Every structure is written in C-alpha cells, then in structure tokens.
C-alpha positions in Angstrom: 97.1 56.9 108.5 98.1 55.1 105.4 100.5 56.4 102.8 97.2 56.9 100.2 95.6 59.1 102.9 98.7 61.3 103.7 99.2 61.9 99.9 95.6 62.8 99.7 95.8 64.7 102.6 98.6 66.8 101.3 97.1 67.1 97.9 94.2 68.9 99.6 96.2 71.3 101.7 98.3 72.3 98.6 94.9 73.1 96.7 93.7 75.0 99.9 96.9 76.9 100.1 96.6 78.0 96.4 92.8 79.0 97.1 94.1 80.9 100.0 96.8 83.2 97.9 94.3 83.6 95.4 91.8 84.8 97.5 94.3 87.8 98.8 94.0 89.1 95.5 90.5 88.9 94.6 89.2 89.2 97.9 87.4 87.3 101.0 84.1 86.8 99.1 85.6 85.1 95.9 87.3 82.4 98.0 84.5 81.8 100.3 82.0 79.8 97.6 85.1 77.9 96.1 86.3 77.0 100.0 82.9 75.7 100.7 82.5 73.6 98.0 85.8 72.0 98.3 85.0 71.4 102.0 82.0 69.8 101.0 83.1 67.6 98.0 86.3 66.3 100.3 85.8 62.9 102.3 85.4 63.3 105.8 88.5 63.1 107.8 88.5 61.2 111.0 88.8 62.8 114.3 91.8 61.1 115.6 93.5 62.3 111.9 92.3 65.6 111.8 94.9 67.5 113.5 98.0 65.4 112.1 99.9 67.6 110.3 102.9 66.3 107.8 106.6 66.4 108.8 107.8 68.6 105.9 108.0 72.2 107.0 107.0 73.9 104.1 104.0 71.6 104.1 103.0 72.2 107.4 103.3 75.8 107.0 101.1 75.7 103.7 98.6 73.7 105.8 98.5 76.2 108.5 97.7 79.2 106.1 95.3 77.5 104.6 93.6 76.7 107.7 93.8 80.2 109.1 92.5 81.4 105.8 89.3 78.6 106.4 88.9 80.3 109.6 88.6 83.9 108.8 85.6 83.3 106.6 83.5 82.8 109.7 84.2 86.2 109.9 81.6 87.1 106.8 78.7 86.4 109.4 80.3 88.9 111.9 81.1 91.9 110.1 83.9 91.4 107.3 81.3 91.9 104.9 80.4 95.3 105.9 84.3 95.9 105.8 84.6 94.8 102.3 81.7 96.7 101.2 83.4 100.2 103.0 85.9 99.3 101.1 84.5 99.6 97.6 82.4 102.8 98.6 85.7 104.4 99.4 87.1 103.4 96.1 84.4 105.4 94.6 85.3 108.4 96.2 88.9 108.3 95.5 87.7 108.1 92.1 85.3 111.4 92.2 88.4 113.2 93.5 90.5 112.3 90.6 87.7 113.6 88.5 88.2 117.2 89.5 91.9 116.7 88.6 91.1 115.9 85.1 88.3 118.2 84.4 90.9 121.0 86.0 93.5 119.9 83.6 91.2 120.4 80.6 90.1 123.9 81.6 93.7 125.2 82.3 94.5 123.7 78.7 92.2 126.0 77.2 92.7 128.8 79.1 96.3 128.7 78.5 95.8 128.2 74.7 93.4 131.4 74.8 95.9 133.2 76.8 98.4 133.1 74.2 96.0 133.3 71.0 94.1 136.3 72.4 95.7 139.9 70.8 94.7 143.2 72.3 95.4 146.5 70.4 97.6 149.1 72.1 95.9 152.0 73.7 96.4 155.2 71.6 96.6 157.7 74.0 99.1 155.9 76.1 100.9 153.0 74.7 103.2 152.4 77.4 100.1 151.1 79.5 97.7 148.6 78.8 94.3 148.8 78.6 91.8 147.9 81.3 90.5 145.4 79.1 93.7 143.4 78.7 94.5 143.6 82.3 91.2 141.9 83.3 91.6 139.3 80.8 95.2 138.7 82.2 93.8 138.7 85.5 91.1 136.0 84.9 93.7 134.0 83.0 96.3 134.2 86.0 93.6 133.2 88.8 92.6 130.3 86.6 95.8 128.5 85.7 96.8 128.9 89.5 93.9 127.8 91.2 93.7 124.9 88.7 97.2 123.9 89.5 96.6 124.0 93.3 93.3 121.8 92.6 94.9 119.4 90.7 98.0 119.0 93.0 95.5 118.8 96.0 93.6 116.3 94.8 96.1 114.2 93.2 98.2 114.2 96.4 95.2 113.0 98.6 94.6 110.2 96.0 97.9 109.2 95.9 98.3 108.8 99.7 94.8 107.5 99.8 95.7 104.7 97.4 98.8 104.0 99.2 97.7 103.7 102.5 94.7 101.2 101.4 97.4 99.4 99.5 99.5 99.0 102.5 96.7 97.7 104.7 97.0 100.6 106.5 92.8 101.0 107.0 93.4 103.0 110.4 95.7 105.3 108.9 93.5 106.1 105.7 90.9 106.8 107.8 92.8 109.1 110.3 94.1 110.9 107.3 90.6 111.3 105.6 89.5 112.8 108.6 92.4 115.1 109.1 92.7 116.2 105.3 88.9 117.4 104.8 89.7 120.9 105.0 92.2 120.6 102.0 89.4 118.8 100.1 87.0 122.1 101.0 89.7 124.0 99.8 90.4 122.4 96.5 86.8 122.3 95.5 86.4 126.2 96.1 89.4 126.7 94.2 88.1 124.2 91.2 84.9 127.1 91.5 87.1 129.5 91.1 88.5 128.0 88.3 85.6 127.7 86.2 84.7 131.2 87.0 87.8 132.5 85.9 87.8 130.7 83.0 84.3 131.8 82.1 85.4 135.4 82.6 88.4 135.2 80.3 86.4 133.8 77.8 83.9 136.5 78.0 86.4 139.3 77.6 88.0 137.4 74.7 84.3 137.4 73.0 83.9 141.1 73.9 87.1 141.8 72.4 86.3 140.2 69.2 82.5 141.2 68.7 82.8 144.8 70.0 84.7 145.6 66.1 81.7 144.1 64.5 78.3 145.6 63.5 76.2 143.2 65.3 78.9 142.0 67.8 76.8 143.5 70.8 74.0 141.2 70.3 76.1 138.3 69.9 78.1 139.2 73.3 74.5 139.7 75.0 73.3 136.5 74.0 76.7 134.7 75.1 76.3 136.5 78.5 72.7 135.3 79.1 73.7 131.8 78.3 76.5 131.8 80.7 74.1 133.2 83.4 71.6 130.3 82.9 74.1 127.8 83.0 75.6 129.2 86.3 72.5 129.2 87.5 71.5 125.6 86.9 74.9 124.6 88.5 74.1 126.1 91.3 70.6 124.3 91.5 72.6 121.2 91.0 75.0 122.0 93.9 72.3 123.0 96.4 70.3 119.6 95.6 73.6 117.6 96.2 73.4 119.4 99.4 70.0 118.7 100.1 69.8 114.9 99.1 73.3 113.6 99.4 75.7 115.7 101.9 72.6 116.0 104.3 74.1 117.1 108.0 71.9 114.4 109.6 73.7 111.6 107.2 77.1 113.1 107.5 77.1 113.0 111.2 75.4 109.7 111.5 78.3 108.1 109.5 81.2 110.1 110.4 81.8 112.0 107.3 83.7 115.1 106.5 83.5 116.7 103.4 
C-alpha cells in the first residue's frame, strides 16, 4: 500500500468515526443514509488491502469503532427500526404522565387561593363551632390538596425514573419498572379524578355561600350546578370512549400493555 493510499484510508476512517459518534446522539436512522452515501462515493479498496489497519493504536481503535457502527446498520432490516419506533412511542407515554402533574398543580393552586380567600360567617347560636357549610368546604379543599400532591408526586417519580432508565440504556429495566408500577399509575389517575371532583365541590360551596345572600343568587347557583353536571357527563363520555376505542382489552393483551 502506498503512502497516498494509507493517507486516504486514514481520512475515510476518521470521517466514519465522526459519523459514528454523531449517530449515537442523533439515532441510527440519521446515520444510515449518510454512511451509505459515503460508502457509495468512496473508491473501492482491493480485497488484499481491505483488512489492513494502521499501526497507530488510536487510529486503529477509531477504525474498529467505525466498522462496528457500519455493521450495526444491517440491523435496520431485522428489527432495529421497530425498536426505535417503540422508544418513540414510550416518549409519548412519558409526556402524557407529565401532563397529569401539570394539570394537578394548576388545580391545587386555584384551590389553595380559594381556600385562603373564602370567609364564612360565624354561627350565631354557637360561636365555638363552625358551620356545616364551612366544614364541608374545608373537607373538600383538604381532599383536593392531598390527592393532588399525591398525584403530582407519583407521576413525577414515575417519569423521572423511567427517563433515567432510558437515558442509561437500561431498556429491560425500564420495561420491568413500567410493568411493576401499573398499579401506581391507576391509583394516580383515580386521585387525579378525585382532585377534580373535590375542587368542583369546594368551588360549588364557595359559590353557594356568596349567592345565598343575594336576591337571585339561588337561580345563579342552580345554573352553575346544571353546568357542572353537564360537563361531568361529557367527561365521563370521553373516558368511556377512550376505554372503548383505545384501551381495549384485546389491544392491551396483544401488546402486553398494563395501564
């Protein structure tokens, strides 16, 4: 091999090594077209020179890494593409869990502000005891805050550890962790629904406390109650449709999905 050919081989090896490093950050699918284009444009190397590596240890390691990356491209035709797609779908699941935490934090903030601003008159008959309305309001706001904190913490912990496992490349551990924590996802979703319901209850009590002192306050409270019932009915319809069309037992059993 001439000096010119050795220099050309080193340059192509370095370029392949750089593309291999870039593929680890951008994914195999972004590296494959570039590598194929690079190989197609390069001049063919004779067979008796193809396996000759430079004597420099650092360059030899770089060449071996580039060759291993090129060999891994063959997996795209044998299932690696499906694995990348599954990882993309898992990212959407993690984003949906983060949405629960965001909505719960907004509801808790509104509930705490309403709790600190709401004032109830003392009962004239017995000033040492709080009225039943104030007790119900306190119970609803307390339940909203406690269930909201639990929902936010659970979904945040699940998201943090799931992303940590994926970032470490521990896909098997991530799948095992996801299957083992499906009970907590169900419990977190139920607490999320309880947070919404308790917030509606506390808000309804606050509206009633302000409306009962006015002349036509009962009409406004009745309209608010009907609006809440209609909204709750439509939300239940959405949940039923999601169970019927998305989270079907057949699909979950076929794809080993645990909610």
